[in-house]
C-alpha positions as CSV (number, residue, x, y, z in Angstrom):
1,Y,13.8,-4.8,2.8
2,Y,10.8,-6.5,1.2
3,S,8.9,-7.1,4.4
4,L,9.2,-3.5,5.4
5,A,8.1,-2.3,1.9
6,D,5.1,-4.6,2.1
7,V,4.0,-3.4,5.5
8,L,4.4,0.3,4.6
9,S,2.6,-0.1,1.3
10,K,-0.6,-1.2,3.0
11,N,-1.1,2.2,4.6
12,E,-3.8,3.8,2.4
13,E,-3.9,7.1,4.3
14,N,-0.3,8.2,4.3
15,M,1.4,8.9,1.1
16,D,4.8,9.3,2.9
17,S,4.6,5.7,3.9
18,K,4.0,4.7,0.2
19,V,7.1,6.7,-0.8
20,V,9.3,4.9,1.8
21,A,7.7,1.6,0.8
22,A,8.7,2.2,-2.8
23,Q,12.3,3.0,-1.6
24,Y,12.5,-0.4,0.3
25,A,10.8,-2.2,-2.6
26,L,13.4,-0.9,-5.0
27,L,16.2,-1.9,-2.6
28,A,14.7,-5.4,-2.2
29,S,14.3,-5.9,-6.0
30,A,17.9,-4.8,-6.4
31,Y,19.5,-6.9,-3.7
32,L,17.5,-10.0,-3.2
33,P,18.6,-13.1,-5.1
34,D,16.3,-14.5,-7.8
35,G,13.2,-16.1,-6.2
36,K,9.7,-15.6,-4.9
37,N,10.5,-12.6,-2.7
38,K,12.3,-10.8,-5.5
39,M,9.4,-11.3,-7.8
40,K,7.0,-9.9,-5.1
41,A,9.3,-6.9,-4.6
42,E,9.4,-6.2,-8.4
43,K,5.6,-6.4,-8.5
44,L,5.3,-4.1,-5.6
45,V,7.6,-1.6,-7.3
46,E,5.3,-1.6,-10.3
47,I,2.2,-1.1,-8.2
48,L,3.8,1.7,-6.2
49,E,5.1,3.4,-9.3
50,E,1.6,3.6,-10.7
51,R,0.0,4.8,-7.4
52,L,2.7,7.4,-6.6
53,G,3.1,9.1,-10.0
54,K,6.2,10.3,-11.7
55,D,7.4,12.9,-9.1
56,L,6.9,10.9,-5.9
57,F,8.2,7.7,-7.4
58,G,11.2,9.6,-8.7
59,Y,11.8,10.8,-5.1
60,A,11.6,7.2,-3.8
61,L,14.1,6.2,-6.5
62,Q,16.5,8.9,-5.3
63,L,16.0,7.7,-1.7
64,A,16.9,4.2,-2.7
65,R,20.0,5.4,-4.6
66,D,21.1,7.4,-1.6
67,Y,20.3,4.7,1.0
68,R,23.2,3.6,3.3
69,P,22.5,1.0,6.0
70,M,23.3,2.0,9.5
71,Y,25.7,-0.9,9.9
72,S,27.1,-3.6,7.7
73,E,24.9,-6.7,8.1
74,Q,26.7,-9.9,9.0
75,W,24.3,-12.2,7.3
76,K,23.8,-12.5,3.5
77,M,20.4,-11.4,2.3
78,D,18.5,-14.6,1.2
79,D,15.2,-15.6,-0.3
80,A,14.4,-17.9,2.6
81,P,14.1,-17.5,6.4
82,G,17.3,-17.2,8.4
83,A,19.5,-20.0,9.7
84,E,17.8,-22.8,11.6
85,F,19.6,-21.7,14.8
86,L,21.7,-18.8,15.8
87,E,24.5,-18.9,18.4
88,A,25.2,-15.4,19.4
89,P,28.8,-14.5,20.3
90,G,29.3,-14.8,24.0
91,S,26.0,-16.6,24.6
92,D,27.8,-19.5,26.3
93,A,28.7,-17.2,29.2
94,V,25.0,-16.7,29.9
95,N,23.9,-20.3,29.4
């Protein structure tokens, strides 16, 4: 969630992207394990709260509370890049 929040927060012309950025920053700060990315997400939340104001940040908070992923992720959210390698199910049939 943090990467998406970071990208969306950089759009200076569109306030909607900042609201969605705040939503994902809130989700990142809630679900990331302690570490550098969680600290960055928490800082981004503070910045966006200041820029959005009470009403829009409140709306972002509600979006974060109501958020449901489209599917259940198989991998645990971590504060580091993913596994060194990934063997997709069924990939041996192609290789």
